[in-house]
C-alpha positions in Angstrom: -0.4 24.3 17.5 -1.4 23.4 21.0 -4.2 21.0 21.7 -4.5 19.5 25.2 -6.3 16.3 25.9 -6.6 14.1 28.9 -3.3 12.3 28.8 -1.5 13.8 25.8 -1.1 17.1 24.0 -0.3 18.0 20.5 2.3 20.8 20.4 5.0 22.3 18.3 8.5 20.9 18.3 11.1 22.3 20.6 14.9 21.9 20.8 14.5 19.7 23.9 12.7 17.1 21.7 15.8 16.2 19.7 17.0 13.2 21.8 13.5 11.6 21.5 13.3 12.5 17.8 16.7 10.9 17.3 15.4 7.7 19.0 12.3 7.6 16.8 14.2 8.1 13.5 16.9 5.6 14.7 14.3 2.9 15.1 14.1 1.0 11.8 10.8 -0.5 12.8 9.2 3.0 12.7 10.5 3.3 9.1 9.2 -0.1 8.1 5.7 0.3 9.7 5.0 4.0 9.6 7.2 5.3 6.8 9.2 7.6 9.2 12.6 8.5 7.8 15.4 6.1 9.1 18.9 7.2 10.0 21.5 6.7 12.8 23.6 9.6 11.5 23.0 12.3 14.1 24.1 15.1 11.8 21.5 14.0 9.1 18.9 13.5 11.8 19.5 17.0 13.2 18.9 18.4 9.7 15.8 16.4 9.5 14.7 17.6 12.9 15.2 21.2 11.9 12.9 20.6 8.9 10.3 19.1 11.2 10.5 22.1 13.5 9.7 24.4 10.6 6.8 22.4 9.3 3.3 23.6 10.4 1.7 20.3 9.5 3.9 18.1 11.8 3.6 18.2 15.5 4.8 16.5 18.7 2.6 14.1 20.6 3.6 14.7 24.3 2.5 13.5 27.7 0.4 16.1 29.5 2.0 15.2 32.8 5.6 15.9 31.9 5.7 17.3 28.3 7.8 14.3 27.2 7.7 13.7 23.4 6.1 10.2 22.8 5.6 10.5 19.0 4.8 12.6 16.0 1.5 13.4 14.3 1.0 15.0 10.9 -2.0 16.4 9.1 -0.6 17.0 5.6 -2.1 18.8 2.6 -3.1 16.4 -0.2 -2.8 19.0 -2.9 -3.6 22.6 -3.9 -6.4 22.0 -6.4 -9.8 23.2 -5.4 -11.2 19.7 -4.8 -8.4 18.9 -2.3 -8.3 22.2 -0.3 -10.7 20.8 2.4 -9.0 17.4 2.7 -5.9 16.3 4.6 -4.0 13.1 5.2 -3.2 12.2 8.8 -0.4 10.0 10.1 1.4 9.2 13.3 4.2 7.3 14.9 4.5 6.5 18.6 7.8 5.5 20.2 7.8 1.8 21.1 8.1 2.4 24.8 4.9 4.5 24.8 2.7 2.1 22.8 -0.4 0.4 24.1 -1.3 3.3 26.3 -4.0 4.9 24.2 -1.8 7.8 23.1 -2.2 7.3 19.4 -6.0 7.0 19.6 -6.2 10.2 21.8 -3.8 12.1 19.5 -5.7 11.1 16.4 -9.1 12.1 17.9 -7.7 15.5 19.0 -6.3 16.2 15.5 -9.5 14.9 13.8 -11.6 17.2 15.9 -9.3 20.1 15.2 -9.4 19.3 11.4 -13.2 19.2 11.2 -14.0 22.0 13.7 -11.2 24.5 13.2 -10.0 23.8 9.7 -13.5 23.0 8.4 -12.2 19.9 6.5 -14.6 17.7 4.7 -12.4 14.6 4.5 -9.4 13.2 6.3 -7.4 10.4 4.7 -5.0 8.0 6.3 -2.7 5.2 5.0 -1.0 2.3 6.6 1.4 -0.4 5.6 -0.7 -3.5 4.9 1.0 -5.6 7.6 0.7 -2.8 10.2 -2.6 -3.8 11.8 -2.5 -1.7 15.0 -3.1 1.6 13.2 -5.7 0.0 11.0 -7.6 -1.0 14.2 -7.2 2.6 15.6 -8.5 4.1 12.3 -11.5 1.8 12.3 -12.3 2.5 15.9 -12.2 6.3 15.1 -14.7 5.8 12.2 -12.4 5.6 9.2 -13.5 3.4 6.4 -11.2 1.2 4.3 -11.3 2.5 0.7 -8.6 0.8 -1.3 -5.0 -0.6 -1.4 -2.2 0.4 -3.7 1.3 -0.9 -4.3 3.7 1.9 -3.4 6.9 0.0 -4.5 9.4 1.9 -6.5 9.8 0.9 -10.2 11.9 -2.2 -10.6 11.6 -3.0 -6.9 11.9 -6.7 -6.0 9.2 -6.5 -3.3 5.8 -5.0 -3.3 4.8 -2.4 -0.7 1.1 -2.6 -0.3 -0.5 0.4 1.5 -4.1 0.5 2.7 -6.0 3.8 2.4 -8.8 4.9 4.8 -11.2 7.8 4.7 -13.1 9.7 7.3 -15.8 12.2 6.2 -17.2 15.0 8.3 
């Protein structure tokens, strides 16, 4: 995939992205707020990176100016049943040093436009951790509507993990 915007572009992963991917996965805050895998084991992270490189639903958010990876954006299938074929779930994570620059909003808008115009989607869903208000504001700015919350905690967990679900229709 290659979608070029004003300041960022959405592109496939390349081997040169590994150091930035390692930094993203090695930041525990990204795991806590965005659900990105967390590890500081470079061998494990390299295996994870190889999996991301092969996925067609996960892409790099990169600066147009210098092609530097600033984050990851995904537009995942929600299922294979007939009523889910034209829906996806979108998610993103931006490296801390690139936040507050509008990159997430621009990346989301580019992928939303791609989803509705090229993939002919009818719905795009998104979820956020309840305490992660920045992406909630981005989603609302882009027209997503809050639909419901659910506790995603594992059975027998001592803490709840409330996730908020948002929907954007064509």
